[in-house]
C-alpha positions in Angstrom: 97.2 77.9 124.0 95.7 81.2 123.2 98.1 84.1 123.9 96.2 87.2 122.8 96.8 90.4 124.8 93.6 90.4 126.4 92.9 90.7 130.3 89.8 90.2 131.9 89.1 91.3 135.4 86.1 91.2 137.8 84.6 94.3 136.5 86.3 95.4 133.3 88.3 93.9 130.2 91.4 95.4 128.6 92.0 94.6 124.9 94.9 95.2 122.5 93.6 95.0 119.1 95.0 95.8 115.4 92.7 96.4 112.3 93.3 96.9 108.6 91.7 99.3 106.1 91.8 97.0 103.1 91.3 98.9 99.6 90.6 97.7 96.1 89.5 99.5 93.2 88.0 102.3 95.4 86.1 100.2 97.8 87.0 99.2 101.5 86.4 95.8 103.1 84.4 95.9 106.3 83.2 92.9 108.5 79.5 92.5 109.6 78.5 90.0 112.4 74.9 88.9 112.4 72.7 91.5 113.8 75.4 94.0 114.4 76.9 97.1 112.5 79.9 97.3 110.1 83.6 97.1 111.7 86.9 97.2 110.2 88.7 93.7 110.0 91.1 93.0 112.6 92.1 91.0 115.8 93.8 90.7 118.8 97.5 90.8 119.1 99.4 87.8 120.6 102.2 88.1 122.8 105.5 88.6 121.2 103.6 89.3 117.9 104.1 92.5 116.2 101.0 94.1 115.2 101.7 94.1 111.3 102.3 90.1 111.9 98.9 90.1 113.7 97.0 91.8 111.0 98.5 89.6 108.2 97.7 86.6 110.2 94.1 87.5 110.9 93.3 88.5 107.0 94.8 84.8 106.5 92.5 83.1 109.1 89.1 85.0 108.5 89.0 85.4 104.7 92.0 83.1 103.5 93.8 86.2 101.8 97.2 87.5 101.8 97.6 91.1 102.3 100.4 93.6 102.5 100.3 95.4 105.6 101.1 99.3 104.9 101.4 102.5 107.1 99.9 103.2 110.1 97.2 105.6 109.9 95.4 105.7 113.5 95.6 105.1 117.0 92.4 104.3 119.0 91.4 104.4 122.3 88.1 102.6 122.3 85.7 102.0 125.3 82.9 99.9 124.7 80.4 97.2 126.0 81.9 93.6 125.7 79.0 91.4 126.8 78.1 92.5 130.5 81.5 94.3 131.1 83.0 97.6 130.0 86.1 97.2 127.8 89.2 99.5 127.3 90.7 98.9 124.1 93.8 100.2 122.4 93.6 100.0 118.8 96.2 100.5 115.7 94.8 100.8 112.4 96.8 100.1 109.2 96.3 100.4 105.2 96.3 97.2 103.7 96.4 96.0 100.1 95.7 92.7 98.3 98.9 90.5 97.4 96.9 88.5 94.9 93.3 89.8 94.4 92.1 86.4 92.9 92.1 84.9 96.7 88.7 86.4 97.2 85.6 87.9 95.7 86.5 91.8 95.2 82.8 93.0 94.9 79.7 92.5 96.9 79.5 90.2 100.0 81.2 86.9 101.0 81.6 84.8 103.9 84.3 84.5 106.5 84.6 83.5 110.2 86.7 84.1 113.3 87.5 81.7 116.1 87.1 82.9 119.6 88.2 80.0 122.0 86.3 76.9 121.0 83.5 78.9 119.3 83.2 79.6 115.6 81.7 83.0 114.9 80.4 83.6 111.4 81.2 86.8 109.9 79.9 88.4 106.4 82.5 90.5 104.8 81.4 93.5 102.6 83.2 95.7 99.8 81.6 99.1 100.4 82.1 102.4 98.5 82.6 105.5 100.4 79.2 106.6 99.6 77.7 103.4 100.9 79.7 103.9 104.2 78.6 107.0 104.9 75.0 105.7 104.7 75.9 102.9 107.6 76.9 102.8 110.9 80.7 101.8 110.8 82.7 101.2 114.2 84.8 103.0 115.3 82.8 105.9 114.1 85.3 108.7 114.9 88.1 107.1 112.6 85.7 106.7 109.3 86.0 110.5 108.2 89.8 110.2 108.7 89.7 107.0 106.4 87.7 108.6 103.9 89.5 112.0 103.9 92.8 109.9 102.4 95.0 111.7 105.1 98.4 110.4 105.3 98.8 111.7 109.0 98.5 109.5 111.9 95.3 110.3 113.6 94.8 109.6 117.4 91.2 109.3 118.3 89.1 108.4 121.6 85.6 106.7 121.3 83.3 106.0 123.9 80.6 103.7 123.3 79.6 103.3 127.0 78.5 105.7 129.5 77.1 105.9 133.0 73.3 106.7 133.1 73.0 108.8 130.3 69.8 111.0 130.2 66.7 109.5 128.5 63.5 111.1 127.7 60.4 109.5 127.1 56.9 111.0 126.5 56.1 112.2 130.2 59.6 111.7 131.6 63.0 112.5 132.1 65.3 109.6 133.5 68.5 111.1 134.7 71.1 110.6 137.7 70.5 111.6 141.1 72.3 114.4 142.4 73.2 115.7 145.8 70.6 118.2 145.2 68.0 115.6 144.8 68.6 114.4 148.3 65.1 115.8 149.6 63.4 113.8 146.9 65.2 110.8 147.8 63.8 111.2 151.4 60.2 111.5 149.9 60.7 108.4 147.8 62.0 106.3 150.6 60.1 107.4 153.9 56.6 105.9 153.0 56.2 102.8 155.1 53.7 101.1 152.3 56.1 102.0 149.4 59.0 100.5 151.3 57.3 97.3 152.1 58.6 95.4 149.3 62.2 97.3 148.9 65.3 95.5 150.3 66.1 98.6 153.1 64.1 100.0 155.9 62.3 103.4 155.3 64.4 106.6 155.8 63.4 109.0 158.4 65.6 112.0 158.3 67.5 114.0 155.8 70.8 112.7 157.1 69.5 109.1 156.3 68.8 110.4 152.8 72.1 111.9 152.5 73.8 108.6 153.7 71.7 106.5 151.4 72.8 108.8 148.3 76.5 108.5 149.3 76.4 105.0 150.1 74.3 103.5 147.1 74.4 106.1 144.1 77.9 108.0 144.4 79.8 105.1 144.2 78.1 103.6 141.2 78.3 106.9 139.4 82.1 106.6 139.8 82.2 103.6 137.3 82.4 103.6 133.5 79.2 102.1 132.8 75.8 101.8 134.7 72.0 102.3 134.8 71.0 104.1 137.9 68.2 106.5 137.2 66.0 108.9 138.9 62.6 109.1 137.3 61.2 112.6 137.0 58.3 114.2 135.3 58.9 116.7 132.5 57.0 119.3 134.0 59.4 119.9 136.8 62.5 117.7 136.6 62.2 116.2 140.2 62.6 112.7 141.0 59.6 110.7 142.1 61.0 107.2 141.7 63.9 105.3 140.5 64.8 102.6 137.8 68.1 101.0 137.7 69.8 97.8 136.3 72.4 96.2 138.6 75.6 95.6 137.1 76.4 92.4 139.0 75.9 88.9 137.0 72.1 89.0 137.3 71.7 92.6 135.8 68.7 92.8 138.1 66.2 95.5 137.3 64.9 97.3 140.0 62.3 100.4 140.6 60.2 102.2 143.0 57.8 104.9 143.0 56.0 107.4 145.4 52.7 106.5 146.4 50.9 109.3 144.9 52.1 108.4 141.4 51.0 104.7 141.4 48.7 103.3 138.8 49.8 105.7 136.0 52.0 103.5 134.3 55.1 105.5 135.2 57.5 102.7 136.1 56.5 100.6 133.2 57.4 103.5 130.7 60.6 104.3 132.7 61.5 100.5 132.9 61.1 100.1 129.3 63.1 103.0 128.2 66.0 101.8 130.6 65.9 98.2 129.1 65.7 99.6 125.6 68.8 101.6 126.4 70.7 98.6 127.9 69.7 96.6 124.6 71.6 99.4 122.3 74.6 99.0 124.7 74.7 95.1 124.0 73.8 94.2 127.5 73.0 90.4 127.0 70.0 90.1 129.5 68.1 91.8 132.3 66.6 89.7 135.4 63.8 91.2 137.9 62.1 89.4 140.9 59.4 90.3 142.9 57.7 89.4 146.0 54.7 87.0 145.4 52.7 89.2 147.7 53.4 92.3 145.3 51.9 91.0 142.1 51.7 94.4 140.6 55.4 94.6 140.3 55.3 91.4 138.2 52.7 93.1 136.0 55.3 95.8 135.0 57.9 92.9 134.3 55.3 91.2 131.9 54.4 94.7 130.4 57.8 95.2 129.1 58.3 91.8 127.8 59.9 89.7 130.6 58.8 86.1 131.1 58.6 84.3 134.4 61.2 81.7 135.0 61.0 80.1 138.3 60.3 80.9 142.1 62.7 80.7 145.0 62.8 81.1 148.8 65.0 83.5 150.4 65.4 84.7 153.9 65.4 88.6 153.1 68.1 90.7 154.7 68.2 93.2 156.3 64.4 92.9 157.4 65.2 89.1 158.3 61.7 88.0 156.7 61.1 84.6 154.6 60.0 85.9 151.0 59.3 83.8 147.9 60.4 85.8 144.9 59.2 85.1 141.4 62.2 85.5 138.8 61.6 87.1 135.5 64.0 87.5 132.6 64.2 89.3 129.4 67.2 88.1 126.8 68.3 91.1 124.8 70.8 89.3 122.5 68.4 86.9 120.9 69.5 83.8 123.0 66.1 83.1 124.0 67.0 79.9 125.8 69.1 81.5 128.2 67.9 81.3 131.9 69.7 82.9 135.0 70.2 80.4 137.3 72.2 82.2 140.0 69.3 82.3 142.5 68.4 78.8 141.9 71.9 77.7 142.9 72.2 80.2 145.8 68.8 79.2 147.5 67.8 75.5 148.3 64.1 75.8 147.8 63.2 76.6 144.2 60.4 75.7 142.1 58.3 76.6 138.8 54.6 77.6 139.4 52.1 76.7 137.0 49.8 78.8 134.9 52.1 82.1 135.3 
């Protein structure tokens, strides 16, 4: 039975991890998962296990080496994306040394592995010089200068690899969070009935409607640790003319809308591609998007940014209470190209695959 001190809640994860700076002949051992950056080897502390016991066990399990766990050199508060959830991790970092250098290669790269649940995770372990470490991305980044300095003081650091709606700039656009000052612009985006035809709410009519819309749909999302809820602004005035977002529910649904006078200029495609690229850098595993079959231009945006059609389903769409056939598109960001999100198929009885799409 796994007794890792690791708590998973509906919207977040807590992790207690210990890691070791293993040094030998001027080089430091780092681990590197496939298609990822370097990290300091270690693992999760088990219940009623000391952090030093954990670290010795992890090195035995992952690289079959016995290590001497020496002095504590750092304590970290690390915030990072774990799959589709934000993780709050407390990490302890120790200096370590090999008890028997003949147990493993002491230069170059060699294979190892970790076990997660019933799944084996292959890892490559690399001996890097300080100069090589400076030339690569190594997590947690805030700790690396302290390690390379050789300081004997215990270092406390905070590293945040996640954020909520960080500003993105493209060739023509500024993508940023909405603010209360943008309420008039929100009203302009959502008051047009033609623009609203394919949106999941009724047109806004008054400034008070727009204020309530911001307070109910945006302000709570900006209070979370991780999110993508963007205003689309042209660089010349930084005034919102549309929106693009990725919902942080299980479907990771991509949504977008744009004022009518800015249609047919590729603005939504430019904005959506930039936000999806940011989500990929944050290790979000996939995004989906759906469009009404009567709105094929929305599907064109999905295809333009690399999404692929998966299936169609019928929904009695609320709050407008109309029957809609939605096409579901998906883009996998983590290399798992066979994954298809099935939540809509499970929820709605009528679903099928259209040919020649």
